[in-house]
Backbone as a ProteinNet text record, in pm:
[ID]
protein_1_A
[PRIMARY]
MTDEELVERAKKGDNRAFRQLVERYEAFVFTKIVHMVKQRELAEDLAQETFLQVYRSLPSFDGRARFSTWLYRIAHHKVIDWTRSRAKKETSKELALRDVYPSDDSLEEQVVNRDTSNRLFLLIHELPQHYRDVLLMYFGQELSVKEIAAQLNVPHKTVQTRIVRGKKRLFQRWQEVNGRDLPGSSRTVVASPQSSKR
[TERTIARY]
4736.3	4660.3	4534.6	4503.7	4389	4257.9	4148.7	4016.6	3993.4	4031.7	4009	4080.7	4202.6	4279.2	4216.3	4173.5	4109	3977.6	3902.1	3774.6	3797.5	3895	3922.8	3963.7	4042.2	4082.3	3962.9	3880.7	3762.9	3667.2	3654.9	3568.4	3614.7	3744.1	3801	3799.9	3734.2	3720.6	3822.1	3897.9	3997.5	3927.9	3895.6	3824.4	3908.3	4038.7	4125.9	4116.4	4106.5	4093.1	3960.9	3855.3	3725.2	3729.5	3796.3	3807.1	3880.7	3978.8	4050.8	3958.4	3869.7	3772.7	3679.4	3635.9	3547.1	3618	3739.5	3815	3841	3858.9	3886.7	3763.6	3644.7	3524.4	3420.7	3444.7	3340.9	3311.4	3411.8	3389.3	3311.7	3345.8	3277.4	3129.2	3100.9	2962.2	2884.5	2943.7	2875.2	2843.5	2938.5	2917.6	2804.1	2799.9	2693.7	2557.3	2551	2422.7	2375	2463.2	2421.5	2375.8	2431.8	2387.4	2243	2203.7	2068.4	1966.5	2003.9	1905.2	1912	2021.9	2036.7	2035.7	2064.4	2067.6	2191.1	2279.7	2406.3	2386.7	2305.6	2287.2	2223.2	2123.7	2059.3	2159	2239.2	2339.5	2438.8	2475.9	2567.4	2503.9	2375.4	2304.8	2294.7	2259.2	2244.4	2378.8	2483.8	2617.9	2657.4	2624.1	2653.4	2575.3	2448.2	2366.1	2420.6	2473.1	2530.8	2647.8	2739.2	2856.7	2820.1	2716	2668.3	2614.8	2540.6	2488.7	2602.1	2703.6	2820.7	2886.8	2902.4	2965.4	2885.9	2753.2	2667.8	2665.4	2675.1	2661.6	2794.6	2903.6	3035.4	3057.2	3010.9	3031.4	2968.1	2865.5	2797.4	2856.1	2950.8	3013.2	3102.1	3068.7	3139	3249	3263.8	3372.1	3346.4	3226.5	3197.6	3190.1	3145.6	3147.3	3259.3	3302.8	3402.7	3342.1	3425	3376	3309.1	3367.7	3311.1	3173	3154.2	3023.3	2920.7	2959.4	2871.5	2835.9	2934.5	2913.5	2816	2835.2	2746.2	2603.5	2588.9	2455.4	2384.5	2457.3	2398.5	2358.1	2444.8	2413.4	2289.7	2282.5	2168.6	2039.7	2043.5	1924.5	1884	1981.9	1949.9	1871.8	1911	1840.3	1699.3	1684.9	1552.6	1464.4	1518.8	1441.2	1395.8	1486.5	1450.2	1339.8	1349.9	1250	1113.2	1109.9	982.5	925.3	1012.1	967.4	911.6	980.8	935.1	801.6	791.2	666.6	551.8	579.2	474.4	427	521.7	484.4	402.4	445.3	375.4	237	228.5	100.9	5.6	57.6	-32.5	-114.1	-59.6	-134.7	-229.3	-172.5	-254	-168	-195.4	-115.6	-117.6	1.8	12.6	-9.6	-127	-162.4	-217.6	-130.6	-177.1	-226.4	-185.3	-233.1	-376	-423.7	-554.2	-664.9	-641.4	-749.8	-725.3	-824.7	-810.7	-800.2	-737.4	-712.2	-831.8	-934.2	-1046.7	-1169.2	-1147	-1259.5	-1331.2	-1458.6	-1533.1	-1481.7	-1518	-1473.4	-1517.9	-1641.7	-1693.5	-1613.3	-1582.5	-1505.4	-1364.4	-1307.1	-1172.2	-1168.5	-1272.6	-1279.5	-1283.8	-1366.6	-1376.5	-1243	-1182	-1054.1	-944.6	-945.2	-844.4	-859.7	-983.8	-1009	-961	-991.9	-947.7	-795.6	-731.8	-585.7	-523.5	-579.5	-527.6	-540.1	-651.9	-672.1	-578	-555	-459	-319	-286	-154.7	-133	-236	-225.6	-207.8	-278.4	-267.7	-130.1	-73	62	160.4	141.2	232.4	213.5	108.4	89.4	159.9	202.3	265.7	406.5	459	599	690.7	801.4	888.1	931.4	963.9	1014.9	908.4	779.8	672.2	643.7	643.2	612.5	710.1	838.4	939.1	918.2	898	885.8	756	647	520.4	524.9	589.4	602.2	686.7	790.3	873.2	799.4	729	661.8	542.6	459.6	341.6	368.9	429.8	450.1	548.9	661.7	764.6	760.4	680.2	667.9	802	878.9	1005	980.7	1068.7	1060.1	1114.9	1086.5	1139.4	1291.9	1351.4	1497.6	1552.6	1486.4	1532.2	1518.5	1408.7	1388.7	1496.1	1524.1	1626.7	1761.7	1792.5	1919.6	1924.1	1813.6	1810.7	1819.2	1749.8	1747.5	1862.4	1934.9	2047.2	2002.1	1892.2	1838.9	1815	1803.3	1780.3	1648.4	1645.9	1527.6	1407.6	1429	1320.5	1264.6	1350.8	1306.4	1209.3	1240.3	1150.9	1016.5	1018.4	893.9	807.8	870.8	798	738.1	815.2	766.1	651.1	657.2	547.9	419.8	428.4	310.3	253	337.8	290.6	245.1	316.2	277.2	141	113.3	-17	-128	-100.5	-201.6	-234.2	-130.7	-152.3	-228.4	-194.8	-261.5	-410.9	-448.1	-589.5	-661.9	-590.9	-650.3	-680.3	-585.9	-604.5	-719	-730.2	-841.2	-974.1	-985.8	-1108.4	-1138.9	-1034.6	-1053.4	-1107.1	-1052.6	-1089.4	-1223.8	-1248.5	-1366.5	-1478.6	-1450.3	-1552.9	-1594.9	-1511.8	-1545.1	-1416.9	-1427.7	-1313.6	-1289.7	-1171.3	-1146.5	-1238.8	-1281.7	-1376.8	-1317.7	-1401.3	-1369.6	-1245	-1160.1	-1041.9	-926.1	-947.8	-838.6	-771.8	-849.2	-794.5	-689.2	-686.5	-592.3	-448.2	-423.7	-285.2	-222.5	-300.3	-244.5	-164.1	-178.8	-106.4	43.4	114.9	259.8	321.2	424.2	491.3	554.3	575.5	632.2	537.8	405.5	307.2	279.4	340.8	317.7	416.6	403.1	492.4	629.9	642.8	772.2	861.4
-131.1	-218	-267.6	-395.8	-452.9	-411	-431.6	-402.8	-483.9	-610.9	-700.1	-649.6	-603.5	-552.3	-425	-337.9	-214	-243.1	-338.6	-375.5	-427.1	-515.4	-570.2	-460.4	-367.1	-255.8	-166.9	-141.1	-56.6	-122.4	-254.1	-327.2	-309.7	-290.5	-274.6	-129.1	-43.6	95.5	190.3	144.1	229.9	318.3	439.9	531	571.3	573.2	607.8	500.1	376.2	266.9	278	312.5	327.2	443.3	550.2	665.8	627.7	541.1	496	417.7	337.5	263.4	359.3	462.3	561.7	630.3	674.9	744	652.9	525.7	430.2	406.6	414	374.1	484.4	605.2	707.4	744.5	749.1	780.5	668.8	545.6	428.3	430.1	453.7	454.8	569.7	688.2	803.7	779.9	727.2	702.7	604.5	498.4	398.7	459.7	538.9	595.5	702.1	790.7	897.8	839.4	727	659.9	612.6	576.2	525.3	636.3	740.5	843.1	967.6	984.6	1094.4	1233.6	1243.1	1372.4	1375.9	1470.3	1473.9	1497.2	1596.1	1626.2	1508.8	1448.6	1332.1	1217.7	1198.4	1091.4	1113	1238.1	1269	1233.3	1266.9	1234.8	1084.1	1012.6	867.5	799.2	854.9	799.9	816.9	933	957.7	860.8	838.9	744	602.4	572.1	439.6	413.9	508.7	489	491.4	566	563.3	424.6	366.3	231	129.4	149.6	61.1	65.4	184.9	200.7	127.4	142.3	78	-73.8	-119.8	-263.4	-336.9	-265	-326.7	-444.8	-437.8	-552.4	-681.7	-670.2	-790	-839.2	-765.8	-808	-928.8	-1042.4	-1167.1	-1202.2	-1121.6	-1145.4	-1253.3	-1310.8	-1414.3	-1355.1	-1230.9	-1157.9	-1054.4	-1009.1	-902.8	-776.5	-696.7	-573.6	-484.6	-474.6	-389.3	-437.7	-570.2	-627	-594.5	-611.7	-581.6	-433.2	-349.6	-205.2	-167	-223.3	-192.5	-236	-349.6	-398.4	-299.3	-244	-144.8	-20	26.2	144.3	119.3	1.7	-34.1	-32.2	-86.7	-87.7	53.4	140.3	279.3	345.2	318.2	373.5	316.8	187	124.5	183.3	201	259.8	400.7	478.2	614.1	610.3	517.6	505.1	474	381.7	346.5	465.9	533.7	648.3	757.7	785.2	888.9	850.8	725.8	679.7	688.3	653.9	657.6	800.1	894.8	1034.4	1088.3	1055.1	1104.9	1043.6	914.6	848	875.4	922	959.9	1082.2	1162	1276.7	1230.1	1157.2	1099.9	1005.1	875.7	775.6	801.2	807.8	848	730.8	672.6	566.1	630.4	699.9	778.2	689.9	562.7	472.7	427.7	455.6	405	504.7	630.9	727.8	841.1	880.7	995.6	1123.8	1225.6	1349.9	1444	1414.2	1505.9	1456.3	1377.4	1330.4	1448.2	1427.6	1525.8	1522.6	1623.7	1630.4	1506.3	1464.7	1347.1	1222.2	1208.9	1093.6	1096.6	1216.9	1229.7	1186.6	1219.9	1179.5	1027.7	966	820.4	759	818.6	767.6	779.3	889.6	908.6	802.4	773.2	669.5	533.8	505.5	379.6	372.4	482.5	486.4	459	519.5	497.8	351.5	290.5	149.7	60.7	98	23.8	33.4	151.8	173.2	80.1	66.2	-23.2	-167.8	-204.9	-341.9	-367.8	-265.9	-281.5	-319.1	-261.4	-288.8	-428	-497.5	-635.5	-734.9	-689.3	-777.7	-816.5	-928.2	-962.8	-847.9	-835.8	-719.5	-697	-804.8	-785.1	-728.4	-754.2	-691	-550.2	-537.7	-409	-300.2	-332.4	-232.8	-179.3	-270.9	-224.1	-147.3	-187	-115.8	23.4	36.4	169	260.8	205.8	286.9	319.1	220.8	235.9	330.5	312.1	396.5	518	494.8	603.1	708	662.1	755.9	780.8	703.7	714.9	690.9	596.4	562.2	468.1	472.5	381.5	245.1	145.7	11.8	15.6	91.1	102.6	163.7	267.7	334.2	242.1	166.3	72.2	-35.5	-86.8	-190.1	-140	-14.1	44.3	57.7	101.4	119.9	-12.3	-114.1	-243.3	-333.8	-290.2	-369.3	-508	-511.3	-636.1	-616.9	-725.3	-712.3	-644	-577.7	-508.6	-602.5	-724.3	-822.1	-862.7	-868.5	-903.9	-800.3	-672.6	-565.2	-575.3	-597.3	-609.9	-723	-836.1	-951.5	-921.3	-855.5	-824.2	-724.6	-630.1	-534.1	-605.5	-689.1	-759.9	-851.8	-932.8	-1026.3	-954.2	-847.1	-770	-706	-651.4	-589.9	-694.3	-810.8	-917	-957.9	-971.4	-1004.3	-893.5	-769.6	-655.4	-658.4	-682.6	-683.3	-805.9	-917.6	-1035.3	-1007.5	-940.8	-907	-807.8	-713.4	-618	-692.2	-789.5	-867.1	-943.4	-999.2	-1073.6	-984	-863.7	-771.5	-704.9	-666.5	-586.6	-664.3	-786.3	-867.5	-820.2	-740.1	-688.5	-645.3	-626.4	-578.1	-430.4	-383.1	-239.7	-168.5	-46.2	25.2	70.5	74.3	137	86.1	182.4	150.5	98.7	78.2	39.3	-89.7	-180.7	-308.8	-296.3	-182.6	-168.3	-164.9	-140	-134.7	-272.1	-377.3	-511.7	-535.8	-447.7	-463.6	-464.3	-531.9	-539.7	-401.6	-372.6	-242.4	-218.5	-324.5	-307.4	-230.4	-242.1	-176.9	-34.3	8.8	144.7	239.3	368.4	469.7	463.5	386.6	377.9	287.6
2237	2326.6	2254	2269.1	2199	2264.5	2191.1	2247.1	2373.8	2368.9	2482.7	2608.1	2589.7	2703.6	2758.3	2669.1	2713.1	2783.8	2732.1	2794.1	2935.6	2951.8	3084.6	3181.8	3136.6	3223.3	3257.1	3155	3177.2	3275.4	3267.5	3360.8	3505.3	3522.5	3656.7	3702.8	3624.1	3664.9	3606	3507.7	3443.6	3339.6	3379.2	3289.6	3168.7	3186.4	3074.4	2965.1	3006	2909.4	2834.1	2909	2842	2743.6	2782.9	2693.6	2565.2	2577.2	2458.3	2364.8	2423.8	2342.6	2270.1	2342.2	2280.9	2164.5	2187.8	2082.8	1962.9	1990.2	1882.8	1795.2	1856	1782	1760.7	1812.1	1801.2	1655.7	1571.9	1430.4	1361.8	1396.5	1341.2	1377.7	1505.9	1552.9	1489.7	1489.1	1430.8	1283.8	1209.8	1066.4	1043.2	1121.4	1108.1	1138.7	1245.5	1287.1	1190.1	1148.5	1057.6	924.2	885.7	763	777.1	899.3	921.8	943.8	1018.6	1053.8	966.3	892.2	796.3	860.1	991.3	1059.8	1150.3	1126.1	1199	1349.1	1385.6	1527.6	1600.1	1536.8	1596.5	1609.4	1506.9	1510.2	1624.1	1647.9	1758.1	1892.2	1907.8	2032.3	2052.5	1945.9	1956.4	1978.5	1921.5	1944.5	2090.8	2146.3	2287.6	2375.7	2341.9	2417.3	2404.3	2286.7	2264	2357.5	2366.9	2452.1	2600.5	2634.1	2772	2805.6	2711	2730.4	2736.2	2654.5	2656.6	2794.1	2847.3	2978.9	3086.7	3080.9	3180.7	3166	3041.1	3013.9	3009.2	3019	3005.1	3100	3225.4	3314.8	3263.6	3180.9	3129.8	2997.5	2941.9	2816.2	2843.2	2779.5	2809.7	2710.4	2606.9	2512.9	2409.9	2408.6	2308.4	2167.8	2159.9	2032.6	2038.7	1922.9	1921.1	1981.1	2045	2105.5	2001.7	1883.7	1778.6	1735.8	1731.6	1695.9	1802.4	1927.1	2040	2042.1	2017.3	2014	1903	1784.6	1672.3	1703.4	1769.9	1804.8	1897.1	1992.3	2082.8	2005.3	1916.7	1835.4	1750	1691.3	1607.1	1688	1808.3	1893.2	1935.1	1954.3	1987.4	1874.3	1751	1635.7	1628	1650.6	1648.1	1757.5	1877.4	1987.2	1951.8	1891.2	1850.3	1744.9	1651.3	1545.4	1604.1	1698.2	1762	1838.1	1912.6	1991.2	1901.9	1792.2	1699.8	1637.6	1596.4	1535.1	1634.6	1760.5	1862.2	1886.3	1891.3	1913	1796.6	1676.2	1558.3	1545.6	1573.1	1555.4	1670.3	1783.2	1891.4	1851.9	1760.9	1708.9	1598.8	1506.4	1398.9	1317.8	1330.3	1261.2	1112.2	1054.5	914.2	819.9	826	732.5	606.5	534.8	421.6	307.9	307.6	204	231.7	351.7	392.2	365.8	399.1	397.2	298	221.6	132.3	212	153.9	226.9	225.3	144.8	133.1	208.5	315.1	395.6	460.9	490.1	568.3	711.5	791	929.7	1006.4	985.4	1055.9	1019.3	890.1	845.1	902.6	913.6	968.3	1113.9	1189.6	1330.1	1340.4	1256.6	1254.9	1214	1111.4	1063.4	1168.7	1242.1	1346.4	1454.3	1491.1	1590.8	1539.8	1413.6	1353.7	1349.8	1314	1307.6	1443.6	1547.5	1681.9	1722.9	1687	1720.1	1639.2	1514	1432.3	1491.7	1539.7	1599.2	1718.6	1801.2	1916.3	1871.6	1765.6	1714.8	1653.3	1589.9	1534.4	1645	1763.1	1873.7	1932.1	1892.1	1935.8	1843.8	1727.6	1630	1674.7	1622.6	1650	1609.7	1678.5	1661	1516.5	1442.6	1306.8	1213.7	1243.5	1166.7	1219.2	1351.9	1414.4	1369.5	1367.8	1331.3	1190	1094.3	955.6	933	999.7	980	1041.9	1156.5	1217.4	1130.3	1070.3	980.9	851.2	798.4	669	678.2	781.2	797.3	885.7	1003.2	1098.3	1051.6	993.5	948.4	798.4	728	582.6	513	563.7	499.9	382.3	285.4	171.4	211.7	129.7	154.9	159.7	69.5	64.6	193.2	243.5	365.8	486.4	490.4	600.9	597.9	479.1	464.9	515.2	486.4	530.6	682.3	742	886.8	961.1	909.6	977.2	934.4	831.7	780.8	735.3	661	605.9	456.5	380	236	202	87.8	36.5	31.3	-19.4	-32.7	103.1	203.2	337.9	391.2	368.5	412.8	341.7	211.4	135.7	190.4	217	269.4	405.7	491.9	626.2	621.4	529.2	516	474.6	371.9	322.4	430.2	490.8	593	718.8	753.5	871	854.8	735.8	711	713.1	658.5	660.9	803.7	885.2	1026	1097.6	1063.5	1124.7	1096	970.5	934.8	988.6	999	1061.3	1208.4	1274.2	1415.3	1432	1337.3	1341	1335.7	1248.3	1235.3	1363.1	1425.3	1549.7	1660.4	1668.3	1776.3	1751.1	1624.8	1593.7	1525.3	1483.6	1420.8	1283.8	1219.9	1087	1017	884.1	808.1	836.8	802.5	808.4	711	743.9	658.4	526.1	425.9	297.3	231	191.5	111.7	194.4	325.6	412.4	368.6	310.2	272	162.3	94.3	-17.5	28.6	156.3	202.3	208.2	185.1	184.4	57.7	-41.5	-167.3	-143.9	-230.2	-218.1	-227.5	-143.4	-152.7	-288.1	-365.9	-499	-589.6	-560.4	-645.6	-604.7	-492.2	-444.7	-509.5	-477.1	-531.8	-468.8	-364.8	-299.8	-378.4
[MASK]
++++++++++++++++++++++++++++++++++++++++++++++++++++++++++++++++++++++++++++++++++++++++++++++++++++++++++++++++++++++++++++++++++++++++++++++++++++++++++++++++++++++++++++++++++++++++++++++++++++++

């Protein structure tokens, strides 16, 4: 039975048809996700969430794209959502802008830096999504350009460009909001990711 036939049956409430779709694609989805997140247990959870979302969204599937393409898109978005959530949790404690601040700051400087980091984090979330995603991965998760490219399924050069342009927009927005440049060595993060250790 084709995907289209199974989808139509599943839309009509045929749970057996939906189960066949799951069995047909669960290995495909898991493989794609584990390649992006590099953790088997997490990939299993995200794959389960993906199929749950597929089940809920099936009535809206119009068939203009192949079912496998639509399914992969949902899985990809689940990974992106997880990435954002993880970055938000980590940066709520202390945004990992390690390229910005030295590790041997005094306690007073660390307090100031933490406040600045939190404000930067809020500004990152104001950026267009394609910049926001790469900056959260690059700074929040400390992923390399190569790892980000793999997760977003975009070329290496595209990630580099988005990082550079995203950081420039971030610092421009900082100036607009605060009326001044970022303190100290913060401006150095505008450098191209090619020049970093990543």
